[in-house]
C-alpha positions in Angstrom: -94.2 -13.7 172.8 -90.8 -14.4 171.2 -88.7 -11.3 170.8 -88.1 -10.5 167.1 -84.6 -10.6 165.6 -83.1 -12.2 168.6 -81.3 -15.5 167.8 -79.5 -18.2 169.8 -77.3 -21.2 169.2 -78.5 -24.7 169.9 -76.9 -27.4 172.0 -77.4 -30.7 170.0 -78.4 -31.9 166.6 -81.2 -34.5 166.5 -80.0 -38.1 167.2 -81.1 -39.2 163.7 -79.7 -39.2 160.2 -79.4 -35.7 158.9 -77.5 -33.5 156.5 -75.6 -30.3 157.1 -75.8 -28.4 153.8 -73.0 -25.8 153.2 -73.8 -23.6 150.2 -70.6 -22.3 148.8 -70.5 -18.9 147.0 -68.2 -18.9 144.1 -67.0 -15.4 145.0 -65.8 -16.7 148.4 -64.1 -20.0 147.6 -60.6 -18.5 148.0 -61.6 -16.4 151.0 -64.1 -17.0 153.8 -65.2 -20.3 152.3 -61.8 -21.7 151.4 -61.1 -25.4 152.3 -59.5 -24.6 155.6 -62.4 -22.4 156.8 -65.0 -25.0 155.6 -63.4 -27.6 157.9 -63.2 -25.1 160.7 -66.9 -24.5 160.3 -67.5 -28.2 160.8 -66.0 -27.9 164.3 -69.0 -25.7 165.2 -70.9 -29.1 165.2 -68.2 -31.7 165.9 -68.1 -33.0 168.5 -70.1 -30.7 170.8 -73.4 -30.7 168.9 -73.3 -34.3 167.7 -75.7 -36.7 169.5 -74.7 -39.6 167.3 -72.4 -40.1 164.3 -75.3 -39.9 161.8 -74.5 -36.7 160.0 -73.8 -36.3 156.3 -72.0 -33.2 155.1 -73.0 -31.8 151.7 -71.0 -29.0 150.1 -73.0 -27.2 147.4 -71.1 -25.2 144.8 -73.3 -22.4 143.4 -71.6 -22.4 140.0 -74.7 -22.6 137.8 -76.4 -19.9 139.9 -73.6 -17.5 139.0 -74.4 -17.9 135.3 -76.8 -15.1 135.8 -74.1 -12.9 134.5 -73.2 -10.9 131.3 -69.8 -12.5 131.0 -69.4 -15.1 128.2 -70.5 -18.6 129.3 -67.3 -20.4 128.2 -65.2 -18.0 130.3 -67.4 -18.6 133.4 -67.5 -22.3 132.8 -63.7 -22.6 132.7 -63.3 -20.4 135.8 -65.9 -22.2 137.9 -64.8 -25.7 136.9 -61.2 -25.0 138.0 -62.4 -23.4 141.3 -64.7 -26.3 142.1 -62.1 -29.0 141.4 -59.4 -27.2 143.4 -61.7 -26.5 146.3 -63.0 -30.1 146.5 -59.6 -31.6 146.3 -58.4 -29.3 149.1 -61.3 -30.2 151.3 -60.8 -33.9 150.8 -57.1 -33.6 151.5 -57.8 -31.9 154.9 -60.5 -34.6 155.7 -57.9 -37.4 155.1 -55.3 -35.5 157.2 -57.8 -35.4 160.1 -59.1 -39.0 159.9 -59.3 -39.2 163.7 -62.0 -36.6 163.6 -63.6 -37.4 160.3 -63.5 -41.2 160.1 -66.5 -41.6 157.8 -65.2 -40.2 154.5 -68.2 -41.2 152.5 -70.3 -38.9 154.7 -68.8 -36.0 152.7 -70.6 -35.2 149.4 -69.9 -32.5 146.9 -72.5 -31.3 144.4 -73.0 -28.5 141.9 -76.0 -26.2 141.6 -77.5 -27.8 138.5 -77.8 -31.1 140.3 -80.6 -29.4 142.3 -82.7 -29.0 139.2 -82.7 -32.7 138.4 -83.3 -33.5 142.1 -86.5 -31.4 142.1 -89.8 -32.2 140.6 -90.9 -29.6 138.0 -88.4 -27.0 139.0 -89.2 -24.8 135.9 -92.8 -24.6 136.9 -92.0 -23.7 140.4 -89.6 -21.0 139.3 -92.1 -19.6 136.9 -94.6 -19.4 139.8 -92.2 -17.6 142.1 -91.4 -15.1 139.4 -95.1 -14.5 139.0 -95.4 -14.0 142.7 -92.5 -11.5 142.4 -94.4 -9.5 139.7 -97.5 -9.3 141.8 -96.1 -9.0 145.4 -94.8 -5.6 146.3 -93.2 -6.8 149.5 -91.2 -9.4 147.7 -90.1 -6.7 145.2 -89.1 -4.5 148.1 -87.0 -7.2 149.8 -85.2 -8.2 146.6 -84.4 -4.5 146.1 -83.1 -4.2 149.7 -80.9 -7.3 149.2 -79.5 -5.7 146.1 -78.6 -2.6 148.0 -76.9 -4.6 150.8 -74.5 -6.1 148.2 -74.3 -2.9 146.1 -75.8 -4.7 143.1 -78.0 -3.3 140.3 -81.7 -4.4 140.3 -81.3 -6.2 136.9 -83.2 -9.1 135.5 -80.2 -11.4 136.1 -79.9 -10.3 139.8 -83.6 -10.7 140.4 -83.5 -14.2 139.0 -80.4 -15.0 141.1 -82.0 -14.0 144.3 -85.4 -15.7 143.5 -83.8 -19.0 142.4 -81.5 -19.1 145.4 -84.4 -18.5 147.8 -86.7 -20.9 146.1 -84.2 -23.8 146.1 -83.3 -23.2 149.7 -87.0 -23.3 150.6 -87.5 -26.5 148.6 -84.5 -28.1 150.3 -85.7 -27.2 153.7 -89.1 -28.8 152.9 -87.5 -32.0 151.7 -88.4 -31.5 148.1 -84.9 -31.8 146.7 -82.8 -35.0 146.6 -79.4 -34.4 148.1 -76.9 -37.2 147.2 -74.9 -38.5 150.2 -73.6 -42.0 150.2 -73.6 -42.3 154.0 -77.1 -41.0 154.6 -78.6 -42.7 151.5 -81.6 -40.4 151.3 -82.8 -41.4 154.8 -82.3 -37.9 156.3 -84.8 -36.7 158.9 -83.5 -33.2 158.7 -81.4 -30.8 156.6 -79.8 -27.7 158.1 -78.5 -25.0 155.8 -75.3 -23.5 157.1 -73.7 -20.4 155.8 -71.3 -17.6 157.1 -73.8 -14.8 157.6 -77.5 -14.2 157.9 -79.9 -15.2 155.1 -81.1 -12.5 152.7 -84.5 -10.9 153.2 -85.6 -12.6 150.0 -84.8 -16.0 151.5 -86.6 -15.3 154.8 -89.7 -13.8 153.1 -90.3 -16.7 150.7 -89.8 -19.1 153.6 -92.2 -17.2 155.9 -94.9 -16.9 153.2 -94.5 -20.6 152.1 -96.3 -19.8 148.9 -96.6 -23.5 147.9 -97.9 -24.7 151.3 -95.0 -27.1 151.8 -94.2 -28.9 155.1 -91.6 -31.4 156.3 -92.8 -32.2 159.8 -89.8 -34.3 160.7 -87.3 -31.6 160.0 -86.9 -29.3 163.0 -84.9 -26.9 160.8 -87.4 -26.6 157.9 -87.8 -22.9 158.8 -84.3 -22.1 160.1 -80.9 -21.2 158.8 -77.6 -21.5 160.7 -75.3 -18.5 160.7 -71.7 -19.8 160.9 -70.3 -16.4 161.4 -72.2 -15.6 164.6 -73.0 -19.2 165.5 -76.7 -18.5 165.7 -79.8 -20.4 164.5 -81.9 -17.9 162.5 -85.5 -19.0 163.0 -87.6 -17.4 160.3 -90.6 -17.1 162.6 -88.4 -14.8 164.8 -87.5 -12.4 162.0 -89.2 -9.0 161.7 -88.1 -8.1 158.1 -88.8 -4.4 158.7 -86.0 -4.1 161.3 -83.9 -7.2 160.3 -80.3 -6.5 159.2 -78.5 -8.8 156.8 -74.9 -9.3 157.8 -72.3 -8.8 155.1 -69.0 -8.6 157.0 -67.3 -11.9 156.4 
């Protein structure tokens, strides 16, 4: 039996076309997820974990997700727009500066959160369903509350929607139900690996473990995993015991 809450790194990515997806928190674009650190994180995979040069890199800005806020929408839009543009330009500048390592420039793709909506079939219906699950599932309520406490946030309607939408879209991505634009991969990916500095929230793990919509992407060896860039460990959801699992917050 696999020991719970014990995680390890892996040696090689599959020798097939795939995407490394880096979700970017708007609150960390100038800190842990600034352009320099984003490139440093890539060296977790290049060249040691690369079997073949068949990898697309997608940076996902979570701007629209952060609209679950009481601040005026125009204020948030202006702030997020500037942050996204500045960050993207800085990443592209570093990539060009390191052309020997990153020769395939069109393997880098940048997308914003609302692109996920149009890349998903019937997102509204799925989100309504997961909200209904939340209303009826005491464990999901418990884990959302615990995630709020970890980040010292109030259990408000906005915060509940934030966590549920994030977890749902990550789950759909890992099951191959969201189109991820990448010119180099051309929608021929055999896997998507979500990479983030820190462990996934309990809400994310629980929704993935329960697989409420009975989704499967057999080709993707990472359909039930999450790569922690901070500790350089692959978090396999099947190895998580949520009663004793600790979400890391020190970035």
